[in-house]
C-alpha positions, 0 to 999 in steps of 0.5 A: 303859949296858952293861946298857941295851945288854944289855936292848935286845938281849934285848928285840930277840931276844924280839920276833924269836922272838915273831914267828917263833913267831906266824908258825909258828902262823899258817901257812896250812893248804892243803887242795887236790885234785890229779887222780889221775895216768893219767886226764884232768884232770877225771876225775882230780879226780873220782877224787881226791875219791872216794879221799878218801871211800874212805880215810875209809871204810877208817879207819871200818871198820878196827876193826870186828869180824865181829859188828859187821859183821853186827849189826842195830841194829834188825830192819829196819836194814841191816848195816854189812858189807852196806852196804860191799859195796853200795858195790861192787855199785853201782859195778859196776852204774854203771861196769862195766855201764852206762858200759862197756856190759858185761853181767856174767856169773854169775862177775862178778855173784858177785864184786860181790855183785849183788843180794846185799848189803842183800838178804841176811844178811851174817853168812852170808858170814863176811867180815871188815872187811878182806875187805869193803874189799879187795873194793870196792877191787878193784872200784874198780881195775877201774872205773879201768881202764875210766875211763882210756879216757875223756877229759874230752870224754866227761863229757857223753856219755850212756849209756842203760839200761833199768830193771826197770820198762821205763823208758828212762834216759840218764845222763852220765858226769859224773852217774854219777861225781858220783852214786857219790861222793855215794852213798859219802859218804852211806853212809860217814856211815851206817856211822859212825853205826851203828858209834857207836850199836852200841858205845854200845848195849853200854855 
């Protein structure tokens, strides 16, 4: 009788621990976005998604050497460093120039590398990966100062600009934010692929 009681208690404890172990393994993993503080709710959500993509780009770029940033996988391929700077140039074009309605002066154009990313040889800049990321993060900081002045009602507001061809274009703030997030995500994937192919080509 005594041993039966002991055996039943052992079984009960085993079952209890088993279910605790199973529940721990089966815990639900939650993946959610929270809006960035200091902005209207919807704009905050856009910035949260954008920051997620930027964080992934920082991780991809972190261990890139100066040589890898400047190397071309083939003669017509873009350099990784130029692509990273292009993200900042594009952001400045859309947010600083079109959304803020500001005509960039020569100093500002030099800072964002206006028409000086994929159009020129990145090697001449002698930038490290840290330099590139620091540059585009600074541009994003300036963008956030602009976006903090907008409300959710402004997301459908139209902003006009003229292309070099003379064509008149109007875009909404929502379209611009979606476009910039999509643009960075696409180039992030391109940069990751180029990094992998460059390293595989040396093996």
